[in-house]
C-alpha positions as CSV (number, residue, x, y, z in Angstrom):
1,M,-57.6,-28.8,-187.6
2,K,-54.8,-26.2,-187.2
3,K,-54.8,-22.7,-188.5
4,A,-53.2,-20.1,-190.5
5,I,-53.4,-16.5,-191.0
6,L,-52.6,-15.0,-194.7
7,Y,-51.1,-11.2,-195.6
8,I,-52.0,-9.9,-198.9
9,N,-51.9,-6.4,-200.6
10,Q,-54.5,-4.3,-201.7
11,F,-54.3,-5.1,-205.2
12,F,-54.8,-9.2,-204.2
13,G,-57.0,-8.1,-200.9
14,Q,-59.6,-6.8,-203.5
15,I,-59.4,-3.6,-202.4
16,G,-57.8,-1.7,-205.5
17,G,-54.7,-1.5,-207.2
18,E,-52.4,2.1,-207.0
19,D,-55.1,4.0,-206.1
20,K,-55.7,2.3,-203.0
21,A,-52.0,1.5,-202.2
22,D,-52.1,3.6,-199.0
23,F,-55.3,1.4,-197.6
24,A,-54.3,0.7,-193.6
25,P,-54.7,-2.5,-192.3
26,V,-57.4,-4.8,-191.7
27,I,-58.2,-8.1,-190.6
28,R,-60.9,-10.2,-192.7
29,E,-62.5,-13.2,-191.4
30,G,-61.9,-16.3,-193.8
31,K,-60.4,-16.4,-197.3
32,V,-59.6,-13.5,-199.5
33,G,-58.1,-13.6,-203.0
34,P,-54.9,-15.9,-203.1
35,A,-56.2,-17.5,-199.8
36,M,-58.6,-19.7,-201.7
37,E,-56.0,-21.4,-204.0
38,F,-53.7,-22.2,-200.1
39,A,-56.5,-23.4,-199.4
40,K,-57.0,-26.1,-201.7
41,N,-54.1,-28.3,-200.4
42,L,-52.9,-26.8,-197.1
43,Q,-53.6,-29.0,-194.3
44,A,-54.3,-25.6,-192.3
45,D,-57.6,-23.6,-192.1
46,I,-57.3,-19.8,-193.1
47,T,-59.6,-18.0,-190.5
48,Y,-57.6,-14.6,-190.8
49,T,-56.9,-12.4,-194.3
50,I,-55.0,-9.8,-193.4
51,I,-54.8,-7.1,-196.0
52,C,-52.5,-3.4,-196.3
53,G,-52.0,-1.3,-199.2
54,D,-48.0,-1.5,-200.3
55,N,-47.7,2.5,-199.4
56,F,-49.4,1.8,-195.8
57,M,-46.8,-0.6,-195.0
58,G,-43.9,1.7,-196.1
59,S,-44.9,4.6,-194.9
60,N,-46.3,3.5,-191.8
61,T,-44.5,0.8,-191.1
62,D,-44.8,1.3,-187.1
63,E,-47.9,2.1,-187.1
64,A,-49.1,-0.7,-189.9
65,V,-47.0,-3.5,-188.4
66,K,-48.3,-2.1,-184.6
67,T,-52.1,-2.4,-185.6
68,I,-51.9,-6.1,-186.9
69,L,-50.3,-7.2,-184.0
70,D,-52.6,-6.0,-182.0
71,G,-55.4,-7.6,-184.1
72,L,-53.7,-10.9,-183.5
73,E,-53.5,-10.8,-180.3
74,G,-55.8,-13.9,-178.5
75,K,-56.3,-15.3,-182.1
76,D,-54.9,-19.0,-182.5
77,F,-53.1,-19.7,-185.6
78,D,-50.0,-22.4,-185.7
79,L,-48.8,-20.6,-189.3
80,F,-48.3,-17.3,-190.8
81,L,-48.4,-16.5,-194.6
82,A,-47.6,-13.9,-196.4
83,G,-47.7,-13.0,-200.2
84,P,-46.7,-14.2,-203.1
85,A,-44.9,-11.1,-203.8
86,F,-43.5,-12.2,-206.6
87,Q,-40.8,-8.9,-208.2
88,A,-43.0,-6.6,-206.5
89,G,-40.4,-4.9,-204.1
90,R,-42.8,-2.7,-202.1
91,Y,-45.2,-5.7,-201.4
92,G,-42.0,-8.5,-201.1
93,V,-40.8,-5.9,-198.1
94,A,-44.1,-5.8,-196.7
95,C,-43.8,-9.8,-196.7
96,G,-40.8,-9.8,-195.1
97,T,-41.6,-6.8,-192.5
98,I,-44.7,-8.5,-191.4
99,C,-43.6,-12.1,-191.2
100,K,-40.4,-11.1,-189.0
101,A,-42.7,-8.9,-186.4
102,V,-45.4,-11.9,-186.4
103,K,-42.6,-14.4,-185.8
104,E,-40.7,-12.7,-182.8
105,K,-43.9,-11.3,-181.2
106,F,-45.7,-14.4,-181.4
107,N,-43.1,-17.9,-182.2
108,V,-45.1,-19.2,-184.9
109,P,-43.5,-20.4,-187.6
110,V,-43.4,-18.0,-191.2
111,L,-43.4,-18.4,-194.7
112,T,-43.5,-15.9,-197.9
113,S,-42.5,-16.5,-201.7
114,M,-40.7,-13.8,-203.6
115,N,-38.8,-13.3,-206.9
116,V,-35.0,-13.4,-206.2
117,E,-35.0,-9.9,-208.0
118,N,-37.4,-8.9,-205.2
119,P,-35.4,-6.2,-202.7
120,G,-37.0,-8.2,-199.7
121,V,-35.3,-11.4,-200.7
122,E,-31.8,-9.8,-199.4
123,M,-33.3,-8.0,-196.5
124,F,-35.1,-11.3,-195.1
125,K,-33.9,-14.5,-196.1
126,S,-31.8,-14.7,-193.2
127,N,-34.8,-14.2,-190.5
128,M,-37.6,-16.8,-192.5
129,L,-38.2,-19.0,-195.3
130,I,-38.5,-17.3,-198.3
131,M,-39.6,-19.2,-201.0
132,E,-37.9,-18.7,-204.9
133,G,-41.3,-17.3,-206.6
134,A,-41.7,-16.0,-210.4
135,N,-41.7,-12.4,-211.7
136,I,-45.3,-12.3,-212.5
137,A,-48.6,-12.6,-210.5
138,S,-49.7,-15.3,-213.5
139,H,-47.3,-17.8,-211.7
140,M,-49.5,-17.6,-208.3
141,R,-51.1,-21.2,-208.6
142,K,-47.4,-22.6,-209.1
143,D,-46.0,-20.3,-206.2
144,V,-48.9,-20.9,-204.1
145,A,-47.9,-24.6,-204.5
146,A,-44.6,-24.3,-203.8
147,M,-45.5,-22.4,-200.3
148,V,-48.1,-25.4,-199.8
149,K,-45.5,-27.8,-200.3
150,V,-43.1,-26.6,-197.8
151,A,-46.1,-24.9,-195.3
152,N,-47.7,-28.5,-194.8
153,K,-44.2,-30.2,-193.9
154,I,-44.1,-27.1,-191.1
155,L,-47.6,-27.7,-190.0
156,S,-47.1,-32.1,-189.5
157,G,-43.7,-31.3,-187.6
158,E,-41.8,-32.9,-190.4
159,Q,-38.5,-31.3,-191.4
160,V,-38.0,-28.7,-193.9
161,G,-34.9,-30.5,-196.1
162,P,-31.9,-28.2,-197.6
163,A,-32.9,-24.8,-199.7
164,T,-31.5,-26.3,-202.8
165,E,-34.2,-29.4,-202.5
166,E,-37.0,-27.9,-201.0
167,G,-36.6,-24.4,-203.6
168,Y,-36.5,-21.7,-200.8
169,F,-33.3,-19.3,-200.7
170,P,-30.6,-19.9,-198.1
171,T,-31.0,-18.4,-194.9
172,G,-26.8,-18.8,-194.2
173,R,-27.6,-21.8,-191.3
174,R,-26.0,-24.7,-191.9
175,K,-27.6,-28.4,-190.4
176,E,-26.0,-30.9,-190.1
177,V,-27.9,-34.4,-191.7
178,W,-26.6,-38.0,-192.0
179,L,-26.6,-38.8,-195.9
180,E,-28.4,-41.8,-197.0
181,D,-25.3,-43.7,-198.7
182,K,-22.8,-42.6,-195.6
183,T,-20.4,-40.7,-198.0
184,T,-17.8,-39.4,-195.8
185,A,-17.6,-35.4,-195.8
186,A,-13.2,-36.5,-196.6
187,D,-14.5,-38.7,-199.5
188,R,-17.0,-35.7,-200.9
189,M,-14.4,-33.8,-200.4
190,I,-12.0,-35.7,-202.6
191,N,-14.7,-36.3,-205.1
192,M,-15.5,-33.0,-205.4
193,L,-11.5,-31.6,-206.1
194,V,-10.7,-35.0,-208.4
195,A,-14.3,-33.0,-210.2
196,K,-12.7,-29.7,-210.2
197,L,-9.2,-30.6,-211.5
198,N,-10.6,-32.9,-214.4
199,G,-13.1,-29.9,-215.3
200,E,-15.9,-31.7,-214.4
201,P,-19.6,-29.9,-212.6
202,F,-19.7,-30.4,-209.3
203,V,-21.9,-28.7,-206.3
204,T,-19.9,-27.2,-203.0
205,E,-20.9,-28.0,-199.9
206,L,-20.1,-24.8,-198.7
207,P,-20.8,-21.7,-201.3
208,I,-19.1,-18.6,-200.6
209,P,-21.3,-15.2,-201.6
210,K,-20.0,-13.1,-204.3
211,P,-21.3,-9.7,-203.4
212,D,-21.4,-7.2,-205.8
213,R,-20.4,-4.3,-204.3
214,V,-20.1,-0.6,-206.0
215,P,-16.9,1.4,-204.6
216,I,-18.3,4.7,-203.2
217,A,-17.4,7.3,-205.7
218,P,-14.8,10.6,-204.0
219,A,-16.4,13.9,-203.2
220,I,-17.1,16.4,-205.6
221,K,-13.9,18.8,-204.5
222,D,-15.3,22.0,-206.0
223,L,-18.9,21.8,-206.2
224,K,-19.4,25.6,-207.4
225,H,-17.4,24.6,-211.0
226,A,-18.7,20.7,-211.2
227,K,-21.2,19.9,-213.7
228,I,-24.0,17.8,-213.0
229,A,-26.3,15.4,-214.8
230,L,-30.0,14.3,-214.0
231,V,-30.8,11.0,-214.0
232,T,-34.6,9.4,-212.8
233,T,-36.0,5.6,-212.6
234,G,-39.4,7.6,-212.1
235,G,-40.5,7.3,-215.9
236,I,-40.6,10.8,-217.1
237,V,-40.5,10.8,-220.1
238,P,-42.2,13.3,-223.2
239,V,-45.8,12.7,-223.6
240,D,-45.5,10.3,-227.1
241,N,-42.8,8.3,-224.6
242,P,-40.9,7.9,-228.1
243,D,-38.2,5.8,-227.0
244,K,-41.3,3.2,-225.6
245,I,-39.9,2.8,-222.1
246,Q,-41.9,0.2,-220.6
247,S,-44.1,1.3,-217.5
248,A,-42.5,-1.9,-215.8
249,S,-39.7,-4.4,-215.6
250,A,-37.9,-1.9,-218.0
251,T,-35.3,-2.6,-221.0
252,R,-35.3,0.6,-222.5
253,W,-34.3,4.6,-221.3
254,G,-34.3,7.7,-222.8
255,R,-32.2,10.8,-223.2
256,Y,-34.3,13.7,-223.0
257,D,-32.9,17.5,-224.1
258,I,-33.1,20.3,-221.4
259,S,-30.2,22.6,-222.5
260,H,-33.4,25.3,-222.8
261,T,-35.6,24.0,-220.2
262,M,-35.9,26.2,-217.2
263,R,-38.7,23.4,-215.9
264,L,-40.7,20.3,-217.1
265,E,-44.3,21.0,-218.2
266,S,-47.6,19.2,-217.4
267,G,-48.6,18.3,-220.9
268,V,-45.1,18.3,-222.3
269,Y,-43.7,15.9,-219.7
270,K,-45.8,12.9,-218.1
271,T,-44.7,9.9,-215.9
272,I,-45.1,6.1,-217.4
273,H,-44.3,4.1,-214.6
274,A,-46.5,1.8,-213.1
275,G,-45.5,1.6,-209.4
276,F,-47.3,4.7,-207.9
277,D,-49.7,6.9,-208.6
278,P,-49.5,9.2,-211.5
279,A,-51.3,12.5,-210.8
280,A,-48.9,14.0,-209.0
281,A,-46.1,13.7,-211.2
282,N,-48.3,14.3,-214.8
283,D,-49.3,17.3,-212.9
284,D,-46.2,18.6,-212.2
285,P,-43.0,16.4,-213.8
286,N,-40.3,18.6,-211.5
287,V,-41.4,16.2,-208.3
288,I,-39.7,13.8,-209.8
289,T,-37.5,14.9,-211.8
290,P,-36.4,18.1,-210.4
291,V,-35.3,20.3,-213.3
292,D,-36.8,23.8,-212.1
293,A,-34.5,23.2,-208.8
294,L,-31.2,22.5,-210.5
295,Q,-31.7,24.9,-212.8
296,E,-32.6,27.6,-209.6
297,L,-29.9,26.0,-207.6
298,L,-27.4,27.0,-210.9
299,K,-28.5,30.8,-210.7
300,E,-27.5,30.5,-207.2
301,G,-24.6,29.7,-208.1
302,Y,-24.6,26.3,-205.6
303,Y,-22.9,24.3,-208.6
304,G,-21.3,25.3,-211.8
305,S,-22.8,23.9,-214.7
306,L,-26.3,21.5,-216.2
307,H,-25.6,18.5,-218.4
308,P,-28.1,19.4,-221.2
309,Y,-30.0,16.0,-221.2
310,F,-31.7,14.1,-218.5
311,Y,-31.9,10.6,-218.7
312,S,-34.9,8.3,-217.4
313,T,-36.4,4.7,-217.1
314,V,-38.9,3.0,-214.6
315,G,-37.7,1.1,-211.6
316,T,-40.0,-1.1,-210.4
317,G,-39.7,-4.6,-211.8
318,T,-36.7,-3.7,-213.3
319,T,-34.1,-6.1,-212.8
320,Q,-30.4,-6.2,-211.9
321,A,-28.6,-6.9,-214.9
322,E,-31.0,-4.9,-217.0
323,A,-30.2,-2.0,-214.7
324,A,-26.7,-2.4,-215.1
325,R,-26.9,-2.6,-218.7
326,M,-28.9,0.6,-219.0
327,A,-26.3,2.2,-217.1
328,N,-23.3,1.1,-218.8
329,E,-24.9,2.5,-222.2
330,I,-26.1,5.8,-220.3
331,V,-22.2,6.7,-218.7
332,P,-20.4,7.3,-221.8
333,Y,-23.1,9.9,-222.3
334,L,-21.6,11.6,-219.1
335,K,-18.2,10.7,-219.7
336,E,-17.6,12.3,-222.8
337,D,-19.4,15.6,-221.2
338,N,-17.3,15.5,-218.6
339,V,-20.0,14.8,-215.9
340,D,-18.6,15.4,-212.1
341,G,-21.6,14.1,-210.4
342,I,-25.0,12.8,-210.8
343,I,-27.9,13.4,-209.2
344,M,-30.1,9.7,-209.3
345,V,-33.4,10.6,-208.8
346,S,-36.2,7.4,-207.2
347,T,-39.5,6.9,-206.3
């Protein structure tokens, strides 16, 4: 029977939550966590499960990758799986990173799954097959089933079909295939043209990507007279979270007065962000939203004035569409006060 190896993070590896995100990689013999679900229909035996904390992979990438690759030396496997990663950005990037490294080192097929909003998709879809997954872990069985369907084709040597049929993100590579109805390219082109002229639906065979590019803002000409604003996706809010901002997949934001505030005090402000250990931020909210540093720089004359409010939301799991909407709601306040520059603080 063929063999497979699965990579998962500390949460699905049953090590712990965010408090264990710095967990160094280990290779466990047998099946752990999601490996049990894969094993139900996968035409291969999952012989090892690799577990690594999301923060460790993100902060110590070279070390984590080397440890895993060294541990795989001498192990026999026909397929490498990772995830599913859903909408979890760090997890998705980790899955893509290790899949790419394993593919290059051992020349074996790799397969993972992510939600369309996961940054790992854009980073790695040209390097591997990434199944289009759900945004939350409650869809684990469905995402695993989709991965298994394609994985079994890979294991059996069967041709994997196009992205639209198999459910993976387009890789940017085109393959020539014979159509069953043998319609020529010329006929297909004319059919599409006629449909377009008649306002009827059609699907192009060569989609042109439309990149969402934001033009680079011009440099601030005179920083010493500039008005600066502070915006954060680190979830820093007053302790009662008056705007009820969600701790993940946020659709709300808050605007908080700092006109007479020299620093954000612990117990007055906190973070409601679910994507990192909140201890340090709750102990000193300025490590996420540096009001104290900006006030000190203002005293020293590095810039002209500080906008009297800071704006806060949570970045983890938040979709591009919601982020764009919230930005469009915040910008009028900044324009009204003639803000010259924004410090965008992330985590």
